[in-house]
N, CA, C, O and the ligand as a Tripos MOL2 file, in Angstrom:
@<TRIPOS>MOLECULE
protein
  229   227    58     0     0
PROTEIN
NO_CHARGES

@<TRIPOS>ATOM
      1 N           4.3040    6.6920   24.5790 N.3       1 MET1
      2 CA          3.4560    6.1260   23.7570 C.3       1 MET1
      3 C           3.7890    4.4880   23.7000 C.2       1 MET1
      4 O           4.9740    4.1830   23.5660 O.2       1 MET1
      5 N           2.8740    3.5050   23.7880 N.am      2 THR2
      6 CA          3.2660    2.2270   23.7740 C.3       2 THR2
      7 C           3.3800    1.7840   22.4360 C.2       2 THR2
      8 O           2.5350    2.1500   21.6190 O.2       2 THR2
      9 N           4.4050    0.9700   22.0710 N.am      3 GLU3
     10 CA          4.4930    0.3360   20.7990 C.3       3 GLU3
     11 C           3.9840   -1.0080   20.9350 C.2       3 GLU3
     12 O           4.1290   -1.6570   21.9710 O.2       3 GLU3
     13 N           3.3450   -1.4700   19.8270 N.am      4 ALA4
     14 CA          2.8190   -3.0360   19.6730 C.3       4 ALA4
     15 C           3.4940   -3.6520   18.7310 C.2       4 ALA4
     16 O           4.0480   -2.9980   17.8480 O.2       4 ALA4
     17 N           3.5490   -4.9270   18.7690 N.am      5 ARG5
     18 CA          4.2550   -5.8160   17.8080 C.3       5 ARG5
     19 C           2.9480   -6.3500   17.0450 C.2       5 ARG5
     20 O           1.9280   -6.7110   17.6320 O.2       5 ARG5
     21 N           3.1010   -6.3490   15.8270 N.am      6 LYS6
     22 CA          2.0650   -7.1480   15.0060 C.3       6 LYS6
     23 C           2.4730   -8.0130   13.9990 C.2       6 LYS6
     24 O           3.3820   -7.6420   13.2570 O.2       6 LYS6
     25 N           1.9830   -9.0530   13.8520 N.am      7 LEU7
     26 CA          2.3070  -10.2160   12.7990 C.3       7 LEU7
     27 C           1.0780  -10.3630   12.0770 C.2       7 LEU7
     28 O           0.0040  -10.7020   12.5740 O.2       7 LEU7
     29 N           1.3450  -10.0300   10.6170 N.am      8 ASP8
     30 CA          0.1500  -10.1370    9.8310 C.3       8 ASP8
     31 C           0.6970  -11.5100    8.7880 C.2       8 ASP8
     32 O           1.4580  -11.4890    7.8200 O.2       8 ASP8
     33 N           0.0870  -12.4700    9.3290 N.am      9 CYS9
     34 CA          0.3620  -13.8410    8.6620 C.3       9 CYS9
     35 C           0.3230  -13.8420    7.3950 C.2       9 CYS9
     36 O           1.0670  -14.6350    6.8180 O.2       9 CYS9
     37 N          -0.4900  -13.0210    6.6580 N.am     10 GLU10
     38 CA         -0.5830  -12.9060    5.1140 C.3      10 GLU10
     39 C           0.6220  -12.5280    4.4130 C.2      10 GLU10
     40 O           0.7980  -12.8210    3.2300 O.2      10 GLU10
     41 N           1.5830  -11.7880    5.2140 N.am     11 SER11
     42 CA          2.7850  -11.3970    4.6630 C.3      11 SER11
     43 C           3.8340  -12.8380    4.7110 C.2      11 SER11
     44 O           4.7330  -12.9810    3.8830 O.2      11 SER11
     45 N           3.6200  -13.6250    5.5610 N.am     12 ALA12
     46 CA          4.5480  -14.7710    5.4410 C.3      12 ALA12
     47 C           3.9910  -15.8660    4.7550 C.2      12 ALA12
     48 O           4.7210  -16.5770    4.0650 O.2      12 ALA12
     49 N           2.6270  -16.1160    4.8750 N.am     13 VAL13
     50 CA          1.8530  -17.2120    4.1720 C.3      13 VAL13
     51 C           0.8220  -16.7980    3.4200 C.2      13 VAL13
     52 O          -0.1610  -16.3200    3.9870 O.2      13 VAL13
     53 N           0.8670  -16.9110    1.9940 N.am     14 ALA14
     54 CA         -0.2290  -16.3490    1.3120 C.3      14 ALA14
     55 C          -1.7140  -16.9610    1.8710 C.2      14 ALA14
     56 O          -1.8430  -18.0630    2.4050 O.2      14 ALA14
     57 N          -2.5270  -16.2300    1.6840 N.am     15 ASP15
     58 CA         -3.8420  -16.6190    1.8820 C.3      15 ASP15
     59 C          -4.3560  -16.8450    3.3200 C.2      15 ASP15
     60 O          -5.4840  -17.2870    3.5420 O.2      15 ASP15
     61 N          -3.5380  -16.5450    4.2120 N.am     16 CYS16
     62 CA         -4.0130  -16.5190    5.6000 C.3      16 CYS16
     63 C          -4.2110  -15.1310    6.1510 C.2      16 CYS16
     64 O          -3.3520  -14.2550    6.0520 O.2      16 CYS16
     65 N          -5.3990  -14.9650    6.7470 N.am     17 ARG17
     66 CA         -5.9200  -13.6420    7.1500 C.3      17 ARG17
     67 C          -5.4980  -13.3760    8.7480 C.2      17 ARG17
     68 O          -5.9030  -12.3480    9.2910 O.2      17 ARG17
     69 N          -4.7650  -14.2280    9.4030 N.am     18 PHE18
     70 CA         -4.6370  -14.0750   10.6590 C.3      18 PHE18
     71 C          -3.6020  -13.1190   11.0540 C.2      18 PHE18
     72 O          -2.4730  -13.1370   10.5650 O.2      18 PHE18
     73 N          -4.0300  -12.2060   12.0260 N.am     19 ILE19
     74 CA         -3.2230  -11.2780   12.5990 C.3      19 ILE19
     75 C          -2.9360  -11.1430   14.0700 C.2      19 ILE19
     76 O          -3.9010  -11.1510   14.8340 O.2      19 ILE19
     77 N          -1.7410  -11.0220   14.5460 N.am     20 ILE20
     78 CA         -1.5620  -11.0200   16.0850 C.3      20 ILE20
     79 C          -1.0040   -9.6220   16.4410 C.2      20 ILE20
     80 O          -0.1150   -9.0950   15.7730 O.2      20 ILE20
     81 N          -1.5440   -9.0720   17.4780 N.am     21 GLN21
     82 CA         -1.3200   -7.8280   17.7040 C.3      21 GLN21
     83 C          -1.2010   -7.6890   19.1850 C.2      21 GLN21
     84 O          -2.2580   -7.6880   19.8160 O.2      21 GLN21
     85 N          -0.0120   -7.5640   19.8750 N.am     22 SER22
     86 CA          0.2040   -7.4020   21.3440 C.3      22 SER22
     87 C           1.2860   -6.2680   21.7480 C.2      22 SER22
     88 O           2.2270   -5.9940   21.0040 O.2      22 SER22
     89 N           1.1100   -5.7530   22.7580 N.am     23 GLU23
     90 CA          2.0940   -4.8650   23.2030 C.3      23 GLU23
     91 C           3.3360   -5.5450   23.8660 C.2      23 GLU23
     92 O           4.4180   -4.9980   24.0800 O.2      23 GLU23
     93 N           2.9840   -6.8490   24.1570 N.am     24 ASP24
     94 CA          4.1990   -7.7720   24.8430 C.3      24 ASP24
     95 C           4.9080   -8.4390   23.6920 C.2      24 ASP24
     96 O           4.3080   -9.3150   23.0700 O.2      24 ASP24
     97 N           5.8970   -8.1630   23.4220 N.am     25 GLU25
     98 CA          6.7050   -8.9300   22.2980 C.3      25 GLU25
     99 C           6.7140  -10.2870   22.4430 C.2      25 GLU25
    100 O           6.4490  -11.0500   21.5130 O.2      25 GLU25
    101 N           7.0700  -10.7250   23.8120 N.am     26 GLU26
    102 CA          7.0290  -12.0790   23.9650 C.3      26 GLU26
    103 C           5.7980  -12.9350   23.5560 C.2      26 GLU26
    104 O           5.7210  -13.9240   22.8280 O.2      26 GLU26
    105 N           5.0340  -12.3730   24.1220 N.am     27 GLU27
    106 CA          3.5550  -12.8480   23.8100 C.3      27 GLU27
    107 C           3.1030  -12.9890   22.4180 C.2      27 GLU27
    108 O           2.3790  -13.9080   22.0370 O.2      27 GLU27
    109 N           3.5800  -11.9950   21.6340 N.am     28 ALA28
    110 CA          3.2310  -11.7610   20.2780 C.3      28 ALA28
    111 C           4.1140  -12.9050   19.6090 C.2      28 ALA28
    112 O           3.4770  -13.5440   18.7710 O.2      28 ALA28
    113 N           5.3540  -13.2860   19.7750 N.am     29 ILE29
    114 CA          6.0980  -14.3680   19.2290 C.3      29 ILE29
    115 C           5.5180  -15.6120   19.7010 C.2      29 ILE29
    116 O           5.3160  -16.4750   18.8470 O.2      29 ILE29
    117 N           5.2190  -15.8540   20.8840 N.am     30 ALA30
    118 CA          4.7590  -17.1120   21.6400 C.3      30 ALA30
    119 C           3.4740  -17.3440   20.6120 C.2      30 ALA30
    120 O           3.4900  -18.3670   19.9270 O.2      30 ALA30
    121 N           2.4310  -16.4760   20.4940 N.am     31 LEU31
    122 CA          1.3420  -16.6110   19.6200 C.3      31 LEU31
    123 C           1.5190  -16.9220   18.2770 C.2      31 LEU31
    124 O           0.7810  -17.7130   17.6890 O.2      31 LEU31
    125 N           2.5560  -16.2830   17.6980 N.am     32 ALA32
    126 CA          2.9580  -16.3650   16.3270 C.3      32 ALA32
    127 C           3.3560  -17.8110   16.0590 C.2      32 ALA32
    128 O           2.8870  -18.4440   15.1130 O.2      32 ALA32
    129 N           4.2700  -18.3330   16.9550 N.am     33 LYS33
    130 CA          5.0310  -19.6400   16.9360 C.3      33 LYS33
    131 C           3.9280  -20.4880   16.8520 C.2      33 LYS33
    132 O           3.9340  -21.2290   15.8690 O.2      33 LYS33
    133 N           2.7410  -20.6060   17.8100 N.am     34 ARG34
    134 CA          1.8260  -21.5120   17.8880 C.3      34 ARG34
    135 C           0.9360  -21.6020   16.6620 C.2      34 ARG34
    136 O           0.5800  -22.6830   16.1920 O.2      34 ARG34
    137 N           0.5770  -20.3730   16.1420 N.am     35 HIS35
    138 CA         -0.1850  -20.3720   15.0970 C.3      35 HIS35
    139 C           0.5110  -20.9250   13.8900 C.2      35 HIS35
    140 O          -0.0660  -21.7610   13.1950 O.2      35 HIS35
    141 N           1.7200  -20.5060   13.5990 N.am     36 MET36
    142 CA          2.6860  -21.2480   12.3560 C.3      36 MET36
    143 C           2.6770  -22.6020   12.5320 C.2      36 MET36
    144 O           2.5260  -23.2750   11.5130 O.2      36 MET36
    145 N           2.8310  -23.2980   13.8260 N.am     37 LYS37
    146 CA          3.0360  -24.7110   13.9600 C.3      37 LYS37
    147 C           1.5470  -25.3100   13.8530 C.2      37 LYS37
    148 O           1.3350  -26.1400   12.9690 O.2      37 LYS37
    149 N           0.7010  -24.9950   14.5560 N.am     38 ASP38
    150 CA         -0.6530  -25.4480   14.4520 C.3      38 ASP38
    151 C          -1.3970  -25.4320   13.1670 C.2      38 ASP38
    152 O          -1.9950  -26.4040   12.7050 O.2      38 ASP38
    153 N          -1.3070  -24.1220   12.5640 N.am     39 VAL39
    154 CA         -2.0610  -24.0390   11.2690 C.3      39 VAL39
    155 C          -1.3660  -24.3670   10.0210 C.2      39 VAL39
    156 O          -1.9190  -24.8810    9.0480 O.2      39 VAL39
    157 N          -0.1000  -24.0390   10.0960 N.am     40 HIS40
    158 CA          0.6070  -24.1130    8.9570 C.3      40 HIS40
    159 C           1.7120  -25.3390    8.9690 C.2      40 HIS40
    160 O           2.3650  -25.6630    7.9760 O.2      40 HIS40
    161 N           1.8030  -25.9310   10.1960 N.am     41 GLY41
    162 CA          2.7180  -26.8700   10.2670 C.3      41 GLY41
    163 C           4.2900  -26.5020    9.9730 C.2      41 GLY41
    164 O           5.1330  -27.3290    9.6250 O.2      41 GLY41
    165 N           4.5150  -25.1410   10.1720 N.am     42 GLN42
    166 CA          5.8350  -24.9150   10.1800 C.3      42 GLN42
    167 C           6.5740  -24.3330   11.4410 C.2      42 GLN42
    168 O           5.9430  -23.6300   12.2300 O.2      42 GLN42
    169 N           7.7860  -24.5920   11.6210 N.am     43 GLU43
    170 CA          8.4050  -24.2080   12.7550 C.3      43 GLU43
    171 C           9.4360  -22.9610   12.3930 C.2      43 GLU43
    172 O          10.3120  -22.9320   11.5280 O.2      43 GLU43
    173 N           9.0610  -21.9970   13.2930 N.am     44 TYR44
    174 CA          9.9330  -20.7170   13.1180 C.3      44 TYR44
    175 C          10.6790  -20.6420   14.4250 C.2      44 TYR44
    176 O          10.2430  -21.0810   15.4900 O.2      44 TYR44
    177 N          11.8660  -20.0350   14.2480 N.am     45 THR45
    178 CA         12.3830  -19.5440   15.6150 C.3      45 THR45
    179 C          12.0940  -18.1350   16.2070 C.2      45 THR45
    180 O          11.5830  -17.2820   15.4820 O.2      45 THR45
    181 N          12.3510  -17.9100   17.2780 N.am     46 ASP46
    182 CA         11.9980  -16.8860   17.9390 C.3      46 ASP46
    183 C          12.8060  -15.5290   16.9360 C.2      46 ASP46
    184 O          12.2370  -14.4630   16.7000 O.2      46 ASP46
    185 N          14.0370  -15.8350   16.5130 N.am     47 GLU47
    186 CA         14.5030  -14.9990   15.8560 C.3      47 GLU47
    187 C          14.1550  -14.4900   14.5650 C.2      47 GLU47
    188 O          14.2560  -13.3250   14.1790 O.2      47 GLU47
    189 N          13.6770  -15.6210   13.8540 N.am     48 GLU48
    190 CA         12.9220  -15.4670   12.5420 C.3      48 GLU48
    191 C          11.6120  -14.6360   12.6030 C.2      48 GLU48
    192 O          11.3640  -13.7450   11.7910 O.2      48 GLU48
    193 N          10.9740  -14.9130   13.3970 N.am     49 LEU49
    194 CA          9.6470  -14.1340   13.7690 C.3      49 LEU49
    195 C           9.9630  -12.7980   14.1030 C.2      49 LEU49
    196 O           9.4300  -11.8760   13.4860 O.2      49 LEU49
    197 N          10.8570  -12.5720   15.1070 N.am     50 ARG50
    198 CA         11.2700  -11.0870   15.5270 C.3      50 ARG50
    199 C          11.8300  -10.3240   14.1670 C.2      50 ARG50
    200 O          11.4000   -9.2330   13.7930 O.2      50 ARG50
    201 N          12.8260  -11.0520   13.5130 N.am     51 GLU51
    202 CA         13.3180  -10.2070   12.6180 C.3      51 GLU51
    203 C          12.7080  -10.2330   11.2520 C.2      51 GLU51
    204 O          12.9060   -9.3650   10.4020 O.2      51 GLU51
    205 N          11.9370  -11.3090   11.0970 N.am     52 GLU52
    206 CA         11.5650  -11.0950    9.4620 C.3      52 GLU52
    207 C          10.0990  -10.9310    9.5470 C.2      52 GLU52
    208 O           9.5640  -10.6440    8.4760 O.2      52 GLU52
    209 N           9.2950  -11.0530   10.6220 N.am     53 HIS53
    210 CA          7.6240  -11.0600   10.3370 C.3      53 HIS53
    211 C           7.0820  -10.0790   11.4250 C.2      53 HIS53
    212 O           5.9490   -9.6190   11.2820 O.2      53 HIS53
    213 N           7.7740   -9.7700   12.4100 N.am     54 LEU54
    214 CA          7.1030   -8.8100   13.3910 C.3      54 LEU54
    215 C           7.2490   -7.1760   12.8710 C.2      54 LEU54
    216 O           8.2890   -6.6420   12.4850 O.2      54 LEU54
    217 N           6.1620   -6.6730   12.9570 N.am     55 GLN55
    218 CA          6.1210   -5.0870   12.6420 C.3      55 GLN55
    219 C           5.8640   -4.3540   13.9080 C.2      55 GLN55
    220 O           4.9710   -4.7050   14.6780 O.2      55 GLN55
    221 N           6.5390   -3.4730   14.0970 N.am     56 VAL56
    222 CA          6.1500   -2.4510   15.0260 C.3      56 VAL56
    223 C           5.3720   -1.4570   14.8240 C.2      56 VAL56
    224 O           5.7210   -0.5630   14.0530 O.2      56 VAL56
    225 N           4.2550   -1.4230   15.4300 N.am     57 VAL57
    226 CA          3.0640   -0.4990   14.9230 C.3      57 VAL57
    227 C           2.6160    0.5630   16.0620 C.2      57 VAL57
    228 O           1.7040    1.3590   15.8390 O.2      57 VAL57
    229 ZN         -1.4900  -18.1420    9.1910 Zn       58 ZN58
@<TRIPOS>BOND
     1     1     2 1
     2     2     3 1
     3     3     4 2
     4     3     5 am
     5     5     6 1
     6     6     7 1
     7     7     8 2
     8     7     9 am
     9     9    10 1
    10    10    11 1
    11    11    12 2
    12    11    13 am
    13    13    14 1
    14    14    15 1
    15    15    16 2
    16    15    17 am
    17    17    18 1
    18    18    19 1
    19    19    20 2
    20    19    21 am
    21    21    22 1
    22    22    23 1
    23    23    24 2
    24    23    25 am
    25    25    26 1
    26    26    27 1
    27    27    28 2
    28    27    29 am
    29    29    30 1
    30    30    31 1
    31    31    32 2
    32    31    33 am
    33    33    34 1
    34    34    35 1
    35    35    36 2
    36    35    37 am
    37    37    38 1
    38    38    39 1
    39    39    40 2
    40    39    41 am
    41    41    42 1
    42    42    43 1
    43    43    44 2
    44    43    45 am
    45    45    46 1
    46    46    47 1
    47    47    48 2
    48    47    49 am
    49    49    50 1
    50    50    51 1
    51    51    52 2
    52    51    53 am
    53    53    54 1
    54    54    55 1
    55    55    56 2
    56    55    57 am
    57    57    58 1
    58    58    59 1
    59    59    60 2
    60    59    61 am
    61    61    62 1
    62    62    63 1
    63    63    64 2
    64    63    65 am
    65    65    66 1
    66    66    67 1
    67    67    68 2
    68    67    69 am
    69    69    70 1
    70    70    71 1
    71    71    72 2
    72    71    73 am
    73    73    74 1
    74    74    75 1
    75    75    76 2
    76    75    77 am
    77    77    78 1
    78    78    79 1
    79    79    80 2
    80    79    81 am
    81    81    82 1
    82    82    83 1
    83    83    84 2
    84    83    85 am
    85    85    86 1
    86    86    87 1
    87    87    88 2
    88    87    89 am
    89    89    90 1
    90    90    91 1
    91    91    92 2
    92    91    93 am
    93    93    94 1
    94    94    95 1
    95    95    96 2
    96    95    97 am
    97    97    98 1
    98    98    99 1
    99    99   100 2
   100    99   101 am
   101   101   102 1
   102   102   103 1
   103   103   104 2
   104   103   105 am
   105   105   106 1
   106   106   107 1
   107   107   108 2
   108   107   109 am
   109   109   110 1
   110   110   111 1
   111   111   112 2
   112   111   113 am
   113   113   114 1
   114   114   115 1
   115   115   116 2
   116   115   117 am
   117   117   118 1
   118   118   119 1
   119   119   120 2
   120   119   121 am
   121   121   122 1
   122   122   123 1
   123   123   124 2
   124   123   125 am
   125   125   126 1
   126   126   127 1
   127   127   128 2
   128   127   129 am
   129   129   130 1
   130   130   131 1
   131   131   132 2
   132   131   133 am
   133   133   134 1
   134   134   135 1
   135   135   136 2
   136   135   137 am
   137   137   138 1
   138   138   139 1
   139   139   140 2
   140   139   141 am
   141   141   142 1
   142   142   143 1
   143   143   144 2
   144   143   145 am
   145   145   146 1
   146   146   147 1
   147   147   148 2
   148   147   149 am
   149   149   150 1
   150   150   151 1
   151   151   152 2
   152   151   153 am
   153   153   154 1
   154   154   155 1
   155   155   156 2
   156   155   157 am
   157   157   158 1
   158   158   159 1
   159   159   160 2
   160   159   161 am
   161   161   162 1
   162   162   163 1
   163   163   164 2
   164   163   165 am
   165   165   166 1
   166   166   167 1
   167   167   168 2
   168   167   169 am
   169   169   170 1
   170   170   171 1
   171   171   172 2
   172   171   173 am
   173   173   174 1
   174   174   175 1
   175   175   176 2
   176   175   177 am
   177   177   178 1
   178   178   179 1
   179   179   180 2
   180   179   181 am
   181   181   182 1
   182   182   183 1
   183   183   184 2
   184   183   185 am
   185   185   186 1
   186   186   187 1
   187   187   188 2
   188   187   189 am
   189   189   190 1
   190   190   191 1
   191   191   192 2
   192   191   193 am
   193   193   194 1
   194   194   195 1
   195   195   196 2
   196   195   197 am
   197   197   198 1
   198   198   199 1
   199   199   200 2
   200   199   201 am
   201   201   202 1
   202   202   203 1
   203   203   204 2
   204   203   205 am
   205   205   206 1
   206   206   207 1
   207   207   208 2
   208   207   209 am
   209   209   210 1
   210   210   211 1
   211   211   212 2
   212   211   213 am
   213   213   214 1
   214   214   215 1
   215   215   216 2
   216   215   217 am
   217   217   218 1
   218   218   219 1
   219   219   220 2
   220   219   221 am
   221   221   222 1
   222   222   223 1
   223   223   224 2
   224   223   225 am
   225   225   226 1
   226   226   227 1
   227   227   228 2
@<TRIPOS>SUBSTRUCTURE
     1 MET1         2 RESIDUE 1 A MET
     2 THR2         6 RESIDUE 1 A THR
     3 GLU3        10 RESIDUE 1 A GLU
     4 ALA4        14 RESIDUE 1 A ALA
     5 ARG5        18 RESIDUE 1 A ARG
     6 LYS6        22 RESIDUE 1 A LYS
     7 LEU7        26 RESIDUE 1 A LEU
     8 ASP8        30 RESIDUE 1 A ASP
     9 CYS9        34 RESIDUE 1 A CYS
    10 GLU10       38 RESIDUE 1 A GLU
    11 SER11       42 RESIDUE 1 A SER
    12 ALA12       46 RESIDUE 1 A ALA
    13 VAL13       50 RESIDUE 1 A VAL
    14 ALA14       54 RESIDUE 1 A ALA
    15 ASP15       58 RESIDUE 1 A ASP
    16 CYS16       62 RESIDUE 1 A CYS
    17 ARG17       66 RESIDUE 1 A ARG
    18 PHE18       70 RESIDUE 1 A PHE
    19 ILE19       74 RESIDUE 1 A ILE
    20 ILE20       78 RESIDUE 1 A ILE
    21 GLN21       82 RESIDUE 1 A GLN
    22 SER22       86 RESIDUE 1 A SER
    23 GLU23       90 RESIDUE 1 A GLU
    24 ASP24       94 RESIDUE 1 A ASP
    25 GLU25       98 RESIDUE 1 A GLU
    26 GLU26      102 RESIDUE 1 A GLU
    27 GLU27      106 RESIDUE 1 A GLU
    28 ALA28      110 RESIDUE 1 A ALA
    29 ILE29      114 RESIDUE 1 A ILE
    30 ALA30      118 RESIDUE 1 A ALA
    31 LEU31      122 RESIDUE 1 A LEU
    32 ALA32      126 RESIDUE 1 A ALA
    33 LYS33      130 RESIDUE 1 A LYS
    34 ARG34      134 RESIDUE 1 A ARG
    35 HIS35      138 RESIDUE 1 A HIS
    36 MET36      142 RESIDUE 1 A MET
    37 LYS37      146 RESIDUE 1 A LYS
    38 ASP38      150 RESIDUE 1 A ASP
    39 VAL39      154 RESIDUE 1 A VAL
    40 HIS40      158 RESIDUE 1 A HIS
    41 GLY41      162 RESIDUE 1 A GLY
    42 GLN42      166 RESIDUE 1 A GLN
    43 GLU43      170 RESIDUE 1 A GLU
    44 TYR44      174 RESIDUE 1 A TYR
    45 THR45      178 RESIDUE 1 A THR
    46 ASP46      182 RESIDUE 1 A ASP
    47 GLU47      186 RESIDUE 1 A GLU
    48 GLU48      190 RESIDUE 1 A GLU
    49 LEU49      194 RESIDUE 1 A LEU
    50 ARG50      198 RESIDUE 1 A ARG
    51 GLU51      202 RESIDUE 1 A GLU
    52 GLU52      206 RESIDUE 1 A GLU
    53 HIS53      210 RESIDUE 1 A HIS
    54 LEU54      214 RESIDUE 1 A LEU
    55 GLN55      218 RESIDUE 1 A GLN
    56 VAL56      222 RESIDUE 1 A VAL
    57 VAL57      226 RESIDUE 1 A VAL
    58 ZN58       229 GROUP 0 **** ****
């Protein structure tokens, strides 16, 4: 069974419905990083995203 990584932006930033889901962790982190920067103007490190925001689904 393949695990996917999911980031639900709403859990990090209130009122954002953006959801990323990917079977590729690197890709999920890259997409999350770009979204956080472009949409929310916040810089997150890979570690922060991986440890605090990504869920395994
Ligand atoms: Zn967002």
